[in-house]
C-alpha positions in Angstrom: 0.0 0.0 0.0 1.0 3.6 -0.4 1.8 4.1 3.3 4.1 1.1 3.6 7.8 1.0 2.7 9.4 -1.2 0.0 10.6 -3.7 2.6 9.6 -4.7 6.1 10.9 -7.6 8.1 12.6 -8.9 11.2 16.3 -9.2 11.9 17.4 -12.6 13.2 18.3 -13.6 15.9 17.4 -10.6 18.0 13.9 -10.1 16.5 14.4 -6.3 15.8 12.1 -5.0 13.0 13.5 -3.4 9.9 11.8 -1.1 7.4 13.3 0.7 4.4 12.3 2.4 1.2 14.7 2.0 -1.8 15.8 5.1 -3.7 18.1 5.3 -6.7 18.9 9.0 -7.4 20.1 9.8 -10.9 22.2 12.7 -9.7 25.0 13.0 -7.2 22.6 13.7 -4.3 19.4 12.4 -2.8 16.8 15.1 -3.3 14.2 15.5 -0.6 11.6 16.0 -3.2 11.9 12.3 -3.9 11.1 11.4 -0.3 7.3 11.3 0.1 5.9 12.6 3.4 4.0 9.3 4.1 7.3 7.4 3.7 9.1 9.6 6.1 6.3 9.5 8.6 6.0 5.7 8.6 9.8 5.3 9.0 10.0 7.9 11.8 7.2 6.1 13.7 8.8 2.7 13.3 12.2 4.0 14.4 10.5 5.5 17.5 9.4 1.9 18.4 13.0 0.6 18.1 13.0 -0.6 14.5 15.9 -0.1 12.0 14.3 2.3 9.6 15.5 4.4 6.7 16.3 4.6 3.0 18.5 2.2 1.1 20.1 4.6 -1.4 21.8 3.3 -4.6 24.1 5.7 -6.4 24.3 3.7 -9.6 26.9 5.9 -11.3 29.3 5.1 -8.5 28.0 1.5 -7.9 27.5 2.3 -4.2 24.6 1.5 -1.9 24.2 3.1 1.5 21.6 2.9 4.3 20.4 6.3 5.4 18.8 6.0 8.8 15.6 8.0 9.2 17.1 9.7 12.4 19.9 11.2 10.3 17.5 12.3 7.5 15.3 14.1 10.1 18.3 15.8 11.8 19.7 16.9 8.4 16.4 18.4 7.4 16.2 20.3 10.7 19.8 21.4 11.0 20.8 22.1 7.4 19.4 24.5 4.9 20.1 22.2 1.9 17.2 20.3 0.4 19.3 17.3 -0.5 22.0 15.0 0.8 25.1 14.9 -1.4 26.9 11.7 -2.2 29.9 13.1 -0.4 28.0 13.0 2.9 27.2 9.3 2.4 30.8 8.6 1.5 32.2 10.4 4.5 29.9 9.2 7.2 28.3 6.0 6.1 29.5 2.5 5.3 28.9 1.4 1.7 27.1 -1.9 1.6 29.5 -4.6 0.4 28.8 -7.2 -2.2 27.2 -10.3 -0.8 27.8 -13.9 -1.4 25.4 -16.6 -2.7 21.8 -15.3 -2.8 22.8 -12.1 -1.1 23.5 -9.5 -3.8 24.2 -6.5 -1.6 24.9 -7.0 2.1 23.3 -3.9 3.4 22.8 -5.5 6.9 26.5 -5.5 7.4 26.6 -1.8 6.5 23.8 -1.0 9.0 25.5 -3.0 11.7 28.8 -1.1 11.2 27.0 2.3 11.2 25.1 1.5 14.4 28.4 0.5 16.1 30.0 3.7 15.0 27.1 6.1 15.9 24.8 4.1 18.2 21.5 2.6 17.1 19.8 6.0 17.4 22.7 7.8 15.5 23.1 10.3 18.3 26.9 10.3 18.0 26.8 11.4 14.3 27.4 15.1 13.9 25.6 16.8 11.1 28.1 19.1 9.3 
């Protein structure tokens, strides 16, 4: 449905929920115009309940995929005047999802885990430039 993200599931073994919407910007930035209010609201609510929530962003020109946590998006929108997140921000602060093995094409869960270790699960230790 319109109000649900592209993916919703449960991370094993801890049973933590995960929700994300996939985006593939054609430019060198993720424009906020491509993030629909119902998507942001849903992800914000699920993160508030302890879920991993955000956007899986593929920069196809660079062959890079990043997980953008909803907490970081919301802080960026509140603390920055820019209406988009440049790829340089992703490259500096986030872990690119490595290639997977077997049936796993992109191992975005490894990238999420590394980011949460670096910045805490609520991303409170990440400083918005």
